[in-house]
N, C-alpha and C positions, 0 to 999 in steps of 0.2 A: 419589527415584526415579530406576530406571534409566533405561539410551537406549531401552527397546523403551517404557517406557513416559511418556515424554516426545515420541516420535516421535509416540505420541499422540494426545496434547494438541495440540502440534504441529500436525497433523491434523486435525484440532478446531477448534483459534483459526483455520490459516491456512484453514479453506472456510465459518468467520466473516462472516469480516472480508472476506478477496476475491472469494468465493462459491462453487460447485458446480461451475459451466460452466467459469470463472480451471481453477479445481484439477486438472477432470478433462480438462484441454485441455494443461496440465501434464506432466501423471502422466502420459500421452497417446504423447507424442512424447519421453517417458524414455530415454536410450539407453546406453551399456556405460560412454560418456565423462563424461555429464552424472547417472547416477544416486546419486553419493555425492553432490555438491553439489546433486541436491534432497532426501537422508535429511540432508544439514547445513543448511539452511536451515530444514529443516522441522522438525530439534530443535532447532535454536539461535537462531537469529533465532522462527521460530512457538510453541519447544515452552519453550525459557527463557527467552525474554525480552516477551514476548509476552504472554504466560503468569503476569506476576509479577504482586503483588496494590499494590505503588505506584502505578498511574499508572493510569487507566480508560481501557480502550478508544481514547473519543475526544479522551483528551491524546496517548495515543501516534497516533494516526490526522493528526491534522494537527499534531504534529511531527514526523514521515517527510513528510510535506505536501512543510514549509518544506527537509528535508535536503536532498527530491528534488531540488528549487531551485536548492539555493544548491549540488549539487555536477553538478548540466544532467543527470540524468538520464530523459529524455526519457519511457523506454516506462515506468520502474519508479513516474514520476509520473501520468502520465496510470491506471496500472493502481491508482494511490494517487487518483486522484481520484477514480472508481469504485467503489471499496475506502470510499468516507467517509461514505460514507450509513447503508453497511452499522454504522457506528457512531455513527450518529446524529446527523453532524453534516450540519449547517445550510451552504447554499453559503454562504449570509452568512458562515458562522465563516470558511468556506472562501477567500471573498474580502477577510476582514480578513486572516488569514496569508499573505494572497496581497500585501496592502499590504505589509503587515511586510519581505518577505522584498526586498519596494524598495526598504526604511532599512537594509538589513543582509546583503541577499546583492547588489545591485547593479538599476537600474530595466531595464538589458537581462534579468536574471534575472529580473523579476518581469515586464515587455512579455512573453516570451520564456512563461510558465505562463498569466498570465492568457489569449493564446493558446489555446492548450493547454485550458486549463478551459471555454472557451468552442465551441471543435470536441467537447471529451467530453459533455459537458452536451446537448449537439443528438444526440447519438450518445445520450444516453439519453436526451430527451425523445423522439425516435422512436424508440425502440425495441430500436433497435440496439448497440445495446452491453449 
């Protein structure tokens, strides 16, 4: 697969996982400064890793949520909490993943993640996400 094909595959997966609205907003914010970064994440995060056949998107989604808790990446955690439903992840599965992070990432990290999840789910339920 060449770089152009990888970008196209990545954009397809990125849209499927994150939703068109999010990707369109990210694309609209592209600047001379961020153009290459956007291309990089589309080709490599989405086109190289998320397209691999070794794990289903469902599993990748849960893993990503846990890693965002471990790394304390609040904005990315919110993004992937919203996106998880696109990959067939239930809220009960997210709850279990966050409980797992309490043991391996620490209770304060999980506490923050549960608070963010409640905010995100409330926004989704209200049609604001």
